[in-house]
Phi, psi and omega in degrees: 000111186248138178245129178247134176248138175245131180242123180265189187261028180290169181305137185299326182286355174268352181284143174283173173288118184285351184306316184283352182254343187299324181277351180264336187264131180268326183224132178251127178240135176249146176249117178054230183291357174300339177300324180293327175298319179290317179300319180295335179267002179073026181255128180286141185263128177278315178225128172247118184232156176138180177268348175056036179278354181264003183232165179265177185297321179297318179293321178298317178297324178296319178296317179301327180286328186261351184254143175295323182213133178243126179241112184258132182244158178294154180293323180268107183207167184277338183250154171285164177300324180295319179295325176296317178297322179294319178298321176299317180297317180296323178298335181280354175055055177276170173273334182220140172237126178250132180253122177241158172064034182236011175236166185089158182077227185293129182292324181299319178294317181298317182294315181290329178294324175297321180294338178297343175300331178295320179297322177296313180299320181298340178260020177057040179238140175286129181239136178229139172247123186230132169225191186300331187238354187216151168228120188242134177223137177268131182238159177235171186308144182139196179252129182238129179263122184251125181261151180294137173228106185295339179283329177237081189282337183267139184233127180233151177237120184240123181287137174256357175243167182303328181209140170246118190267139172055053177278132177234136179238129175230149183083014181247157176299323177242090182285163176223153175224115175049053180261137175269112183264123184255159177306129179091352179284140177259015186301326187250032178264137171060057173266174178215148175285147174258354178218188181290335179221158174216172180232146173234125180232136174207162191261328181205158182103187179227133180239141165269127174260117183239120170261134186213172175218164180285150173285129180276120181274132181275000000 
């Protein structure tokens, strides 16, 4: 069971603490300037990919020094650097792919990056998107067991299709039974587990499962 992590060029303050992930990740891939995020955290890079148009020559040389392999692509291309990094990760045939540093900043990038979870799922790989305040997973019909995470205590279910049919939640503060959740509905936002685990079951559609926490104001 192999886990691959991809780190993008998102804002540094959106990154989670990598300490708890270093022993879980087998291969680290950076997309474009995301390599600098890994270098700053003292994590060695297995693959650095992208057009590197967001960094200067000195930073590029630094990446070459810290990465096992650097793959440079032209600036004008059909895919984003993150999608190229994701394809590299899929080729490695892992059981899990974790995406870091791909939220915050431009909303268009954040939204499409979340949709890349579908591509991971289509390759029969578990995909997670994690930042400082959120952990996002794309789910499909069936029964899903959700475990308590004290770091991300709030749990939301967001439909990615026009309708998610017969969703039932058990073990939650706000349970549901055979509810049809429609696009734009806030019915399943900000729930909480009442025990160590809960279940979510639904018959059709696609749901985003988001575990989150509040932003701490200084």
